[in-house]
Structures are given as structure tokens and as C-alpha cells.
C-alpha positions as CSV (number, residue, x, y, z in Angstrom):
1,X,-12.2,-18.7,-9.7
2,X,-14.4,-20.3,-11.7
3,X,-16.4,-22.7,-10.2
4,X,-15.1,-26.3,-10.1
5,X,-11.9,-24.6,-10.5
6,X,-8.8,-26.4,-7.8
7,X,-7.3,-23.6,-6.2
8,X,-4.1,-26.5,-5.6
9,X,-1.0,-25.2,-6.9
10,X,-2.2,-21.7,-6.7
11,X,0.6,-19.2,-4.8
12,X,-1.0,-17.4,-2.1
13,X,-0.4,-13.6,-2.2
14,X,-1.0,-11.1,0.1
15,X,-2.3,-7.5,-0.7
16,X,-2.0,-4.9,2.5
17,X,-5.4,-2.7,2.7
18,X,-6.3,0.6,4.0
19,X,-7.7,1.0,7.9
20,X,-10.4,3.4,8.0
21,X,-11.5,5.3,10.7
22,X,-15.6,4.9,9.4
23,X,-17.2,2.8,6.3
24,X,-20.8,2.0,6.3
25,X,-22.8,-0.8,4.7
26,X,-26.3,-1.5,5.5
27,X,-27.1,0.2,9.4
28,X,-23.3,-0.2,10.2
29,X,-20.6,2.8,10.6
30,X,-17.5,0.9,11.8
31,X,-13.4,0.9,11.4
32,X,-12.7,-1.2,8.9
33,X,-9.9,-2.8,6.9
34,X,-10.8,-2.0,2.9
35,X,-9.4,-3.1,0.2
36,X,-10.7,-1.9,-3.7
37,X,-12.0,-5.4,-5.2
38,X,-10.0,-4.8,-8.2
39,X,-7.0,-5.5,-6.5
40,X,-7.9,-9.6,-5.5
41,X,-9.9,-9.7,-8.7
42,X,-6.1,-9.3,-10.4
43,X,-4.9,-11.6,-8.5
44,X,-7.2,-14.1,-9.1
45,X,-7.2,-13.4,-12.6
46,X,-3.9,-14.2,-13.1
47,X,-3.9,-17.5,-11.0
48,X,-3.3,-16.4,-7.8
49,X,-5.3,-16.7,-4.4
50,X,-6.3,-13.3,-2.2
51,X,-5.4,-12.5,1.3
52,X,-6.3,-9.4,2.4
53,X,-3.2,-7.7,5.1
54,X,-4.8,-4.8,7.1
55,X,-2.3,-2.6,9.4
56,X,-1.0,-4.6,12.2
57,X,2.3,-4.3,14.4
58,X,5.4,-4.3,12.0
59,X,6.9,-7.1,14.0
60,X,4.3,-9.6,13.1
61,X,5.2,-8.9,9.2
62,X,8.0,-11.4,8.9
63,X,6.0,-13.9,10.3
64,X,3.1,-13.2,8.0
65,X,4.9,-12.9,4.8
66,X,6.6,-16.4,6.0
67,X,3.0,-17.7,5.5
68,X,2.5,-16.1,1.8
69,X,4.3,-16.7,-1.3
70,X,3.8,-13.2,-2.8
71,X,3.4,-9.7,-1.6
72,X,1.0,-6.8,-2.8
73,X,1.7,-3.4,-1.6
74,X,-1.5,-1.4,-2.9
75,X,-2.1,2.4,-3.7
76,X,-3.0,4.8,-1.3
77,X,-2.4,7.9,0.7
78,X,0.7,9.9,0.4
79,X,3.6,8.6,2.3
80,X,4.9,10.3,5.1
81,X,7.7,12.6,4.0
82,X,9.7,11.9,7.2
83,X,10.0,8.8,6.5
84,X,12.5,10.2,4.0
85,X,14.0,13.2,6.1
86,X,11.8,15.9,3.6
87,X,9.6,18.6,5.2
88,X,5.8,18.1,4.2
89,X,4.8,20.2,1.4
90,X,1.6,21.5,1.4
91,X,0.2,19.6,-1.2
92,X,0.9,16.1,0.4
93,X,-1.9,14.6,2.1
94,X,-2.5,13.5,5.8
95,X,-0.3,10.9,7.0
96,X,-1.2,7.3,7.7
97,X,1.6,6.2,10.3
98,X,0.0,2.5,10.9
99,X,-0.4,1.9,7.4
100,X,3.9,3.4,6.6
101,X,5.2,1.4,9.7
102,X,3.4,-2.1,8.7
103,X,3.6,-2.0,4.5
104,X,7.6,-0.7,5.2
105,X,7.9,-3.9,7.5
106,X,6.1,-6.4,5.0
107,X,8.4,-4.3,2.2
108,X,11.7,-5.3,4.1
109,X,10.6,-8.9,5.2
110,X,9.6,-10.0,1.6
111,X,13.0,-8.3,0.7
112,X,15.2,-10.0,3.6
113,X,13.2,-13.8,2.6
114,X,13.6,-13.1,-1.3
115,X,9.2,-13.3,-1.0
116,X,8.4,-11.8,-4.6
117,X,6.9,-8.3,-4.2
118,X,5.0,-6.3,-6.1
119,X,4.3,-2.3,-5.4
120,X,1.1,-0.8,-6.4
121,X,1.7,3.7,-6.6
122,X,2.1,3.9,-3.3
123,X,3.7,0.8,-2.8
124,X,6.5,1.7,-5.6
125,X,6.9,4.8,-3.9
126,X,7.3,3.1,-0.4
127,X,9.4,0.2,-1.8
128,X,12.0,3.0,-3.4
129,X,11.5,5.1,0.5
130,X,12.3,1.4,2.2
131,X,15.7,1.3,0.3
132,X,16.6,4.9,1.1
133,X,15.1,6.8,-1.7
134,X,13.0,10.0,-2.1
135,X,9.9,11.1,-3.9
136,X,9.1,14.2,-5.4
137,X,5.8,15.6,-3.5
138,X,3.9,16.5,-6.4
139,X,3.3,16.2,-10.2
140,X,1.1,17.4,-12.3
141,X,-0.8,15.9,-15.4
142,X,-1.0,12.8,-13.8
143,X,-4.5,12.7,-12.4
144,X,-7.2,12.9,-15.1
145,X,-9.4,14.7,-11.9
146,X,-10.7,14.0,-8.5
147,X,-11.8,10.7,-8.5
148,X,-11.2,10.2,-11.9
149,X,-8.1,7.8,-13.5
150,X,-7.1,8.5,-16.6
151,X,-4.2,6.8,-19.1
152,X,-1.2,7.9,-20.6
153,X,1.8,5.5,-22.6
154,X,4.6,4.1,-20.4
155,X,7.8,3.0,-22.1
156,X,10.2,0.2,-21.0
157,X,13.5,0.4,-20.3
158,X,15.2,-1.8,-22.3
159,X,17.1,-4.5,-20.9
160,X,14.9,-4.3,-17.7
161,X,12.5,-6.9,-16.1
162,X,9.3,-4.6,-17.5
163,X,10.5,-5.0,-20.5
164,X,10.6,-8.8,-20.6
165,X,6.7,-8.3,-19.2
166,X,5.4,-5.9,-21.7
167,X,8.6,-4.8,-24.5
168,X,6.2,-2.6,-26.3
169,X,5.5,0.9,-24.8
170,X,1.6,1.0,-23.7
171,X,-1.5,3.2,-21.9
172,X,-1.8,2.3,-18.6
173,X,-4.2,3.2,-15.8
174,X,-2.9,6.0,-13.7
175,X,-4.4,8.6,-11.2
176,X,-1.1,9.7,-9.0
177,X,0.4,13.2,-8.0
178,X,3.5,11.9,-6.4
179,X,6.9,10.2,-8.1
180,X,10.4,9.0,-7.5
181,X,13.0,11.2,-6.8
182,X,15.9,9.8,-5.9
183,X,16.0,5.9,-6.0
184,X,17.0,3.7,-3.1
185,X,19.8,1.3,-2.8
186,X,19.9,-0.8,-5.8
187,X,16.9,0.1,-7.4
188,X,16.8,0.6,-11.1
189,X,14.4,2.5,-13.4
190,X,12.1,0.7,-15.8
191,X,10.0,2.7,-17.2
192,X,9.3,6.1,-17.7
193,X,6.2,8.6,-18.9
194,X,6.9,11.1,-21.3
195,X,7.4,13.7,-19.2
196,X,10.0,11.7,-17.8
197,X,8.4,10.8,-15.0
198,X,9.9,7.2,-12.9
199,X,6.8,5.0,-13.7
200,X,8.2,1.4,-13.1
201,X,11.1,0.2,-11.0
202,X,13.2,-2.7,-9.7
203,X,15.5,-4.5,-7.7
204,X,17.8,-6.5,-9.9
205,X,18.9,-9.9,-8.0
206,X,17.5,-13.5,-7.0
207,X,14.2,-12.4,-6.0
208,X,11.2,-10.7,-7.9
209,X,10.8,-7.3,-6.9
210,X,9.0,-4.7,-9.2
211,X,7.0,-1.1,-8.4
212,X,4.5,-0.1,-10.8
213,X,3.3,3.8,-10.4
214,X,0.4,3.0,-12.2
215,X,-3.2,0.8,-11.2
216,X,-3.2,-2.4,-13.3
217,X,-6.1,-3.2,-11.0
218,X,-8.4,-1.0,-13.1
219,X,-7.2,-2.3,-16.4
220,X,-7.2,-5.3,-18.6
221,X,-3.0,-6.2,-18.6
222,X,-2.7,-9.1,-16.8
223,X,1.1,-9.0,-17.3
224,X,2.9,-7.9,-14.3
225,X,0.3,-9.4,-12.6
226,X,0.9,-13.3,-13.9
227,X,4.4,-12.7,-13.7
228,X,4.1,-12.0,-9.9
229,X,2.0,-15.4,-9.8
230,X,4.7,-17.2,-11.6
231,X,7.7,-16.0,-9.3
232,X,5.1,-16.7,-6.2
233,X,4.4,-20.3,-7.4
């Protein structure tokens, strides 16, 4: 927010975070709730106020969402395959049980309350799992290099919520090796990559629910986040 600009009327958008066992700053190395700065900056640039949501007791998710105008489930580690009744692939990363439980509870609370919800990468995958869907545990070609974001084109499905925001095929920042397989109940695909990978999903209905496989916080296109902020206003 620019100096002197009022925050009155700006919706409060909660963003889920990592919980890391050891993070270092200055002389300290301590357990920390972490979130790449691109997420809150994207919320702020899109006109919202950003609040961090570190993992908590899932029983508190509904009360947390009740205090928010919108929810973003951020990218991060692989979803535990046990959450969708699958055997773990050797290429699936270690589980993050506290984060899985917390974010699934946030998603369910947002869906139950009609709070606008955006899932980013892992967040999109969790949205699918929360509604009974499954994941492909490894796909090639969607990571440029270890720790390096790539770009590829994403094409919207005509008539979808996403197509109404971004009607053209657009290059997006990408870094993932898992993807949506069987869709969860009520979800529809709203964008694909050239290789057919599902790149966005949405839940039609009175609420605003969208998941994107890419990382808008690593780019300059504000259209998706601005739509969430508008829906939360």
C-alpha cells in the first residue's frame, strides 16, 4: 500500500504458510512460520490486506476463516498421498502432516462459509483432494531446474471462471511436479497446459472458488488475485 493510502474497505486475505523446524536470521536459528514474500505482495498489489495463517489446530479453521474476507492456500510441499488413499511414489516428497491438516480444514471452512478461495499450486491440489479427487504424483516438464521457475503457456477453457479473467493463452510462472488426476466432486477444469496437464480448476456455484497450478506471485499478472480481492470485497 502506498504511503498515505487508506486501508479502509480493503478486504483481509489470509494466506497459509510453511512451518519450518529451523530458519536463520541474524544470530537466531528457530522454528518459524514462513511465507515467500511474493504472496503477501501479490495480495497487496491486487488491493487487499494480507494476513499470514501458520498451521494451527484444524478445529480453529472455521473461526479463523470467519474473521477473513478471502483465503489463499499457498504453494509448498507435496500433499501426503494417504490423504487421497494412494501409495506413496518414490518421487513424492516427505509429508507435511500439520500443514495438510490445517489447510484442508481451511478449505473446508471456506467452502462451507462461502468465503472466496484461491488455491495456488499445492493449494489447487489440496482443493481437489478436499473434494475427493486424486493427484498424479509426478509429471515431467513443469520444472525448469531445481529452485528455478520456468514458464509455459496455459490455455483457458471457454466459458469458465478463469477464461472470464484471462481469455487468452498466457505464459505463466511454473514450478511443480504433481498435478490433478481425478477431479473432486463438483469441480471443473478451467485451463490446460499444452501437454494436457490440468492447470486450473474451479467450483461452479454461488461462491468464488478457483485453483491455479502455477505461481502468480512470481509474475506480474494481477488478474487472478484482483478477482479474488473483488469477490472478497
